[in-house]
N, C-alpha and C positions, 0 to 999 in steps of 0.2 A: 567700707560701705560701697555697695555696687553702684556703678555709674550707668543708670538706665539710658541716659542720653547717648552715651558712647556705644552701648549695645544696639540701640536703634539706628545710629548712623552706620555702624558696621554692617548690619543687616541690609540697610538701604543701599549701601555701596555694593554689596553682593548681588542684590537683585538688579541693580542698574547694570552691573557687569554682565549678568545673564542676558539682559536686553541688548547690550552692546554686541554680545556674541551672536544673537539671533540676527541683528541688523547686519553684522559683518557677513554672516552666511547668506543673506538674501541678496547681496550685491552680485550681479552677474559676473561670471568668469569666462575666460576664453577656453574653448574646448581643446585647443592644442596643448595648453599647459595643465590640464586637469590630470590628477594622479589618482585620488581616492574620492569617491562620491561627487565627482565633478569639480573638486577643489584642487588648486595647485599646492605645492609644498609650502610656499610662502604663506598662503592663506591658512593652511592647516596649522602651521607653526604659530601664527598670530592667534588663532582661535584657541589652541591648546594653552598658549601662554595666558590669555585672558581667563580661561577656565581655572588655571592654577591660582591666579590672583583672586578669583571669586571664592574658591575653596578656602584660601588663606583668610579671607575676610570673615567667612562663616565660622571657621575654626577659632579665630580671634574673638569673635562675638561670644561664642560658647565659653571660651576661657575667661573672658572678662565677666560674664554673667555668673560663672561658677566660683570665681576666686576674687576675694576682696583685694588680695595682694596684687593680682594682675591689673585690677582697676586703678590701684594707686600707682603702680609702675607706669601705666599708660598716661595718667595725668601728669606724672613727673616728667615724662619725656616731652609731652606737648607743652609744658611750661618753660622749656628751654628756648632762649632767644633765637638760636641758629635754626631751630625747627621752623619757627615762623618765617624766617628769611627764606628757607628752602620752599616752603609752601607758597609764599608770595611769588617767588621766581617761577615755580611750576605753574601757578595760575596764569601768570603773564605769558609764559611760553605757550601754554595750551590755548589761550585766547588768540594769540597771534596765528597759531597754526589753524585754528578753526575758521577764523575770518579772513585768512589769506587765500586769494583765489588760486586756481590751479597753476597759473603762470608764476606765482610767487614761490611755489614749492621747488622750482628748478628742475633738476633731473628726477626728483621724486614725484613730479606732477602726475605721472601715470598711476601711482599707488595711492593718490589722495582719497579717492572714493572708497577704497577698501580699508584704509587706515583711519578714516574720519570717525567711525563709531568708537574706536579705541581712544582717539584723541578727545572726543567729546566726553567720554567716560572719565578720562584723566582730568578734564576740567571740572567735572562735577565732584569727583571725590576729593580733589584738591581744595575746592571751595568749602566742602563739608568738613574736611579736616581742619581748615583754617577757622571755620566757625567754632569747632570744638576747642581748638587751641585758645581762642578768645574767651570762650566761656570758662575754661579752666583758669586762665589768668584773672578773669574777673572774680571768680570764686575765691582765689587765693588773695586777691587784693582787698577783699572785704575786711580782712583782719589787719590790713596795713594801710596807713595813711598815704595819701598821694604825695605829700611832701617827702616822705622817706623813699618812695618809689622813684621820684624824680631826682633825688639827691644821689641815690645809688646807681641809677642807670642814666645819668645825665649825658655822658658821652655817646651812649648808644642812641638815645632819643635825638640828640643833636645830629648824629650821622643820618638817622632815618629822615629827619625833617629836611636836611640839606639834599639828600639823594632824591627824596620824593619831589621836592620842589624843582630840582634840576630836570628830572624826567618829565614832570608835568609841564614845565615850561617848554621843553623840547617837543613834546607831543602837541601842545597848542600851536607852537610855531609851525610845525609840519602840517597840521590840519588847516591852518590859515593860508600858508604860502604854497601848499601842495608840493613842496620840494621833495623829490624822491618818489612821488606818487604818479606824476605825469611822465609817460614814456619820452625818453630823450631823442632828439632828432638824429643823433649820430648812432643810435641803436647799440649802445654799449650795454653789456651784461646780457644774461640769457632772456629770451622771450620778450625783448624790448621793455623789460621792467628794470628801472634803475636801482630799486631797492627791494631786495628779496626778503622773505620771512626769516631765512637762516641768518641774514646779516643783522636783523633786529635782535634775534635771539643771542647772537654772538656779542652784541653790544651790551645787552642785559647781563649776560654771564660775566663779561669783563668788568662791568660796573660793580657787581656783587663781589667779585674776587679782589677788587681794589679798595673795598671799604675798610 
């Protein structure tokens, strides 16, 4: 059976990617670094990469619409626990990058404005993919009692609860105490920012690897 919701999300991701390409192209560029059509090689590589991803989403949407087997394979992939873990990590990293100021990007701060449309698109497609994964799991769970689900995946659920609780407690502690958010008087680290976005991403990645 065709998954129309998957097709809708894939098409939505594709059109969002086109919008991200347009937004990336509208960012002013330096005349000294322009190579083709006023864009630098880095900007062209970014836009071409985004275009390839957009085409892949459109092709995948056509494939899922025309083949029931493709729809079933897609649902099987998004029902795997490690896929959800990757999506949650991607959403977290993209959120950090989007809401981190220029100073938090470190040496990549000069590229933030040009890379921001791609990062925002990554955040949107990650959230949409996570929503699809949740719907797939809810669909499969309708024929399975919650007691069986908790008994089979008890260790995984316990790990998720502990990890989420620790991260939530850490975020609340930092939000209340402002530790790492207020510039240090001894000016350690780049741009007077004690805690960079890349450091937060490293902590998240390390936490996932140690699960």
